[in-house]
C-alpha positions as CSV (number, residue, x, y, z in Angstrom):
1,M,0.0,0.0,0.0
2,I,1.0,3.6,-0.7
3,Q,0.9,5.4,2.6
4,T,-0.8,8.7,1.8
5,V,-1.3,12.1,3.5
6,L,-4.0,14.5,2.3
7,V,-2.8,18.1,2.4
8,G,-5.9,20.1,3.0
9,F,-9.4,18.7,3.9
10,G,-11.8,20.8,1.9
11,F,-14.3,20.0,-0.9
12,S,-11.6,18.8,-3.3
13,A,-10.0,16.5,-0.8
14,T,-13.2,14.9,0.5
15,T,-15.0,14.7,-2.9
16,F,-12.4,14.0,-5.6
17,H,-9.7,12.2,-3.6
18,L,-10.7,10.5,-0.4
19,P,-13.5,8.3,-1.9
20,F,-11.0,6.7,-4.3
21,L,-8.2,6.5,-1.9
22,N,-10.5,4.6,0.5
23,E,-12.0,2.4,-2.3
24,L,-8.7,1.1,-3.6
25,D,-6.5,-1.2,-1.5
26,L,-3.5,0.4,-3.3
27,Y,-3.6,3.3,-0.9
28,E,-3.8,3.9,2.8
29,V,-4.6,7.3,4.1
30,T,-2.5,7.7,7.2
31,G,-2.6,11.4,7.8
32,V,-4.2,14.8,7.0
33,V,-2.7,18.3,7.1
34,S,-5.6,20.5,8.3
35,S,-6.3,23.5,10.6
36,R,-9.7,21.8,11.4
37,P,-8.8,18.5,13.1
38,E,-12.3,18.0,14.4
39,D,-13.6,17.9,10.8
40,V,-11.0,15.3,9.9
41,R,-11.7,13.1,12.9
42,R,-15.4,13.0,12.2
43,E,-14.6,11.3,8.9
44,L,-11.3,9.7,9.6
45,P,-11.1,9.0,13.3
46,N,-7.9,6.8,13.1
47,V,-5.5,9.0,11.1
48,D,-2.9,11.4,12.3
49,V,-3.8,15.1,11.9
50,F,-0.9,17.5,11.4
51,G,-1.0,21.2,11.8
52,T,1.6,21.9,9.1
53,L,3.0,20.1,6.0
54,E,6.5,20.2,7.7
55,D,5.1,18.2,10.6
56,A,3.6,15.6,8.2
57,L,6.9,15.1,6.4
58,S,8.3,13.3,9.4
59,S,5.8,10.5,9.0
60,E,6.4,7.3,7.0
61,A,3.9,8.4,4.3
62,T,5.5,8.5,0.8
63,L,2.6,10.2,-1.1
64,F,1.3,13.7,-0.4
65,V,-1.9,14.8,-2.1
66,I,-1.9,18.6,-2.3
67,T,-5.5,20.1,-2.4
68,T,-4.8,23.6,-1.0
69,P,-5.5,26.9,-2.8
70,S,-3.5,27.2,-6.0
71,D,-1.0,29.9,-4.8
72,L,0.3,27.4,-2.2
73,H,1.0,24.6,-4.6
74,K,4.5,25.5,-5.8
75,E,6.0,25.9,-2.4
76,M,4.3,22.8,-1.1
77,I,5.6,20.7,-4.0
78,R,9.1,22.2,-3.4
79,I,9.0,21.2,0.3
80,C,7.8,17.6,-0.5
81,L,10.5,17.1,-3.2
82,A,13.2,18.4,-0.8
83,A,12.1,15.7,1.6
84,G,12.1,13.0,-1.1
85,K,8.3,12.5,-1.1
86,D,6.0,11.8,-4.0
87,V,3.3,14.3,-4.9
88,L,-0.2,14.4,-6.4
89,V,-1.1,18.1,-6.8
90,E,-4.4,19.7,-7.9
91,K,-4.3,21.8,-11.0
92,P,-2.8,24.3,-11.6
93,A,0.4,22.8,-10.2
94,F,2.0,26.3,-10.4
95,L,1.0,29.7,-11.6
96,T,3.8,30.6,-14.0
97,T,6.1,28.6,-16.4
98,A,9.1,30.0,-14.5
99,E,7.8,28.3,-11.3
100,G,7.2,25.1,-13.3
101,E,10.8,25.1,-14.6
102,V,12.2,25.5,-11.1
103,L,10.0,22.6,-9.9
104,R,11.0,20.4,-12.8
105,T,14.7,20.9,-12.0
106,L,14.0,20.1,-8.3
107,E,12.1,16.9,-9.3
108,Q,15.1,15.8,-11.5
109,N,17.3,16.0,-8.4
110,S,14.8,14.4,-5.9
111,P,13.8,10.8,-5.2
112,G,10.2,12.0,-5.4
113,I,8.0,12.4,-8.5
114,V,5.1,14.7,-9.2
115,N,1.8,13.9,-10.8
116,V,-0.7,16.6,-11.6
117,F,-4.4,15.9,-10.9
118,Q,-6.0,16.0,-14.4
119,N,-8.8,13.6,-13.7
120,R,-10.9,14.9,-16.5
121,R,-8.7,13.0,-18.9
122,M,-11.0,10.2,-17.7
123,D,-14.3,11.9,-18.4
124,G,-16.4,9.5,-20.5
125,D,-17.3,12.1,-23.1
126,F,-13.7,13.2,-23.5
127,L,-12.6,9.5,-24.0
128,T,-15.4,9.1,-26.6
129,V,-14.1,12.2,-28.5
130,K,-10.6,10.8,-28.4
131,S,-11.8,7.5,-29.8
132,L,-13.7,9.2,-32.6
133,L,-10.6,11.2,-33.6
134,E,-8.5,8.1,-33.6
135,E,-11.0,6.3,-35.7
136,R,-11.4,9.3,-38.1
137,Q,-15.2,9.1,-37.7
138,V,-15.6,12.7,-38.9
139,G,-12.8,12.4,-41.4
140,E,-10.0,15.0,-41.0
141,W,-11.0,17.2,-38.1
142,K,-11.3,20.9,-38.7
143,V,-13.1,22.5,-35.8
144,F,-13.3,21.4,-32.1
145,E,-15.2,23.2,-29.4
146,S,-15.1,22.4,-25.7
147,R,-17.3,24.3,-23.3
148,F,-17.7,24.2,-19.5
149,D,-20.4,26.7,-18.8
150,R,-22.3,27.5,-15.6
151,F,-25.1,29.7,-14.4
152,R,-23.5,31.5,-11.5
153,P,-24.3,35.1,-12.1
154,H,-23.4,36.3,-8.6
155,V,-20.0,36.4,-7.1
156,R,-19.4,34.2,-4.0
157,D,-16.9,35.0,-1.3
158,R,-14.4,32.2,-1.8
159,W,-10.7,32.2,-2.7
160,R,-11.3,31.0,-6.3
161,E,-13.4,34.1,-7.0
162,N,-11.6,36.7,-4.9
163,A,-8.7,38.7,-6.1
164,G,-5.3,37.2,-5.7
165,P,-2.8,34.8,-7.3
166,G,-4.3,31.5,-8.6
167,A,-7.9,32.8,-8.5
168,G,-10.2,32.9,-11.5
169,I,-12.0,30.6,-13.8
170,L,-9.1,30.4,-16.3
171,F,-6.9,28.7,-13.8
172,D,-9.8,26.6,-12.5
173,L,-11.8,25.2,-15.4
174,G,-9.4,26.5,-18.1
175,S,-6.7,24.2,-16.8
176,H,-9.0,21.2,-17.6
177,L,-10.1,22.3,-21.0
178,I,-6.6,23.3,-22.1
179,D,-5.1,20.0,-20.9
180,Q,-7.7,18.0,-22.7
181,A,-7.1,19.9,-25.9
182,L,-3.3,19.4,-25.7
183,V,-3.9,15.7,-25.1
184,L,-6.0,15.5,-28.3
185,F,-4.1,17.8,-30.6
186,G,-0.7,18.7,-29.2
187,V,0.9,22.1,-29.0
188,P,-0.8,24.8,-31.1
189,E,1.0,27.2,-33.4
190,R,-0.8,30.3,-32.0
191,V,-3.2,31.4,-29.2
192,Q,-5.9,34.0,-29.3
193,A,-8.1,34.8,-26.3
194,D,-10.6,37.0,-24.6
195,V,-10.4,36.6,-20.8
196,M,-13.2,38.5,-19.1
197,V,-14.7,39.7,-15.8
198,Q,-18.4,40.1,-16.5
199,R,-20.2,39.7,-13.1
200,E,-21.0,42.7,-11.0
201,G,-18.3,43.0,-8.2
202,G,-16.1,40.4,-9.9
203,Q,-12.5,40.4,-8.6
204,S,-11.1,37.7,-10.8
205,D,-11.8,36.4,-14.3
206,D,-15.1,34.6,-14.6
207,G,-15.2,33.8,-18.3
208,F,-12.9,33.1,-21.3
209,M,-12.9,32.3,-25.0
210,I,-9.6,30.8,-26.2
211,T,-8.8,29.9,-29.7
212,L,-5.9,27.5,-30.4
213,L,-4.8,27.7,-34.0
214,Y,-3.3,24.6,-35.8
215,G,-2.8,25.8,-39.3
216,E,-6.3,26.1,-40.8
217,K,-7.8,24.0,-38.0
218,R,-9.3,25.6,-34.9
219,V,-9.9,24.6,-31.3
220,Y,-12.3,26.8,-29.3
221,L,-12.3,26.5,-25.5
222,R,-14.7,28.6,-23.4
223,S,-16.5,29.1,-20.2
224,N,-19.1,31.7,-19.0
225,P,-21.1,32.1,-15.8
226,F,-24.3,33.4,-17.5
227,I,-25.3,30.2,-19.4
228,A,-28.6,29.1,-17.9
229,G,-29.6,26.7,-20.7
230,E,-27.8,23.7,-21.9
231,A,-25.1,24.2,-24.5
232,P,-23.0,21.5,-26.2
233,R,-20.2,20.2,-24.0
234,F,-18.2,19.0,-27.0
235,E,-18.4,19.7,-30.8
236,L,-16.2,18.0,-33.3
237,H,-16.5,18.8,-37.0
238,G,-14.5,17.4,-39.9
239,T,-14.5,16.7,-43.6
240,E,-16.9,13.7,-43.3
241,G,-19.3,14.7,-40.5
242,S,-19.8,16.1,-37.0
243,F,-20.2,14.9,-33.5
244,I,-22.0,16.8,-30.7
245,K,-22.4,15.9,-27.1
246,Y,-24.6,17.7,-24.5
247,G,-24.2,17.6,-20.7
248,L,-21.3,17.3,-18.3
249,D,-19.7,14.0,-17.4
250,P,-21.9,12.5,-14.6
251,Q,-19.0,11.4,-12.4
252,E,-18.7,14.7,-10.4
253,A,-22.4,14.7,-9.7
254,A,-22.2,11.1,-8.4
255,L,-19.3,12.0,-6.2
256,R,-21.2,15.0,-4.7
257,N,-24.0,12.5,-3.9
258,G,-21.6,10.1,-2.2
259,T,-21.0,7.4,-4.8
260,I,-17.9,6.8,-6.9
261,T,-19.9,5.3,-9.8
262,A,-22.2,7.2,-12.1
263,D,-25.0,4.9,-13.3
264,V,-26.0,7.1,-16.2
265,L,-26.2,6.2,-19.9
266,E,-25.2,9.1,-22.1
267,T,-25.2,9.5,-25.8
268,G,-23.9,12.0,-28.4
269,T,-24.9,12.5,-32.0
270,L,-22.7,11.6,-34.9
271,T,-23.9,13.1,-38.2
272,R,-22.4,11.9,-41.5
273,E,-24.9,11.1,-44.3
274,E,-27.4,10.5,-41.5
275,S,-27.5,11.2,-37.8
276,S,-27.0,8.4,-35.3
277,A,-26.7,8.1,-31.5
278,V,-23.2,7.3,-30.2
279,A,-23.0,5.7,-26.7
280,I,-20.7,7.7,-24.5
281,E,-17.9,5.7,-22.8
282,T,-18.1,5.1,-19.1
283,G,-16.0,7.6,-17.2
284,R,-13.0,6.1,-15.4
285,Y,-11.9,8.2,-12.5
286,L,-11.2,5.0,-10.5
287,D,-8.9,3.9,-13.2
288,F,-7.1,7.2,-13.0
289,Y,-6.2,6.4,-9.4
290,R,-5.1,2.9,-10.4
291,E,-2.8,4.2,-13.0
292,L,-1.5,6.8,-10.6
293,A,-0.5,4.1,-8.2
294,A,1.3,2.2,-11.0
295,S,3.1,5.4,-11.9
296,Y,4.5,5.7,-8.4
297,V,5.8,2.1,-8.6
298,S,7.3,2.6,-12.1
299,R,8.6,6.1,-11.2
300,R,7.1,7.4,-14.5
301,P,4.6,10.1,-13.9
302,L,1.1,9.7,-15.4
303,V,0.5,13.5,-15.7
304,P,4.0,15.0,-15.5
305,L,5.1,18.5,-14.7
306,T,6.1,18.9,-18.4
307,D,2.3,18.6,-19.3
308,A,1.5,21.2,-16.7
309,L,4.2,23.5,-18.2
310,L,2.4,23.4,-21.6
311,T,-1.0,24.1,-20.0
312,T,0.4,27.0,-18.0
313,R,2.1,28.4,-21.1
314,V,-1.3,28.5,-22.9
315,I,-2.8,30.3,-19.9
316,E,0.0,32.8,-20.0
317,L,-0.4,33.4,-23.7
318,A,-4.2,33.6,-23.3
319,R,-3.9,36.4,-20.8
320,A,-1.3,38.2,-22.9
321,S,-3.5,37.9,-26.0
322,S,-6.5,39.2,-24.2
323,E,-4.6,42.2,-22.7
324,E,-2.8,43.1,-25.9
325,Q,-5.7,42.2,-28.2
326,K,-3.6,40.2,-30.6
327,T,-2.7,36.6,-31.5
328,M,0.3,35.2,-29.7
329,A,2.8,32.7,-31.3
330,F,3.3,29.6,-29.1
């Protein structure tokens, strides 16, 4: 078993990590770093609770799962690597490519390795799109659109929406959409973007429209807090047809309701000469954790810092493009 410490015990830790760590006999949660020990002990009465990350590093645990606010990630990764520990860190792993380069050098000189938590690579609809591309079901792809919209017209008082480093929807949802696009299509030639603050009283970006340019091909990534109706989650268009899928992957909703499996049958629509329903693959978050465990044994990261560097570079270029109102070369 991989002895594991959760760093932070908020929504992310208890919803996206703990259920899988408890489900698989590959992991054993032996400790939690939290300023609210009573909350931890209500759910995990037999684990050690540490007041600081430094205190937890003295334990025998080898894996540290970092779920704290984004601006703390870089320093916590550094501390863990200096102690020779393995890391699983929430996205974004760092806030600038300069920070990422420093961490990559530290990792190369440490016994520890770092994985970035890009669980949405295991969304069922994303896996379906990936298969359709590999099978050339729409011919040569020309346009891909990925949206993660919400109806949240009012600002809430939480760190993700307040002013400060690491806040904003571009770091939050944008990290997922960009990572998925890079997995499917690789590095773009150019980046063009509009990063916006549209809500009254908004202190950090709450919407974006990013275009990744691959020659004549286009990838559109976007999110907006004023979308009350259902819009397509994915659109894929090519020389021989189109594929459209509505609705978010159901795994997150299942986790919010206390189960790790989503018993929902989804379909998308593939249109060539005629339209037909395409069964959406079952999402595989549990497999993500299985593969993570294997990566710590093989010492080959599943989602390495080099992937996070590319995602962060796109975010940097998107901000620069929006501010300067021009297309940026990658």
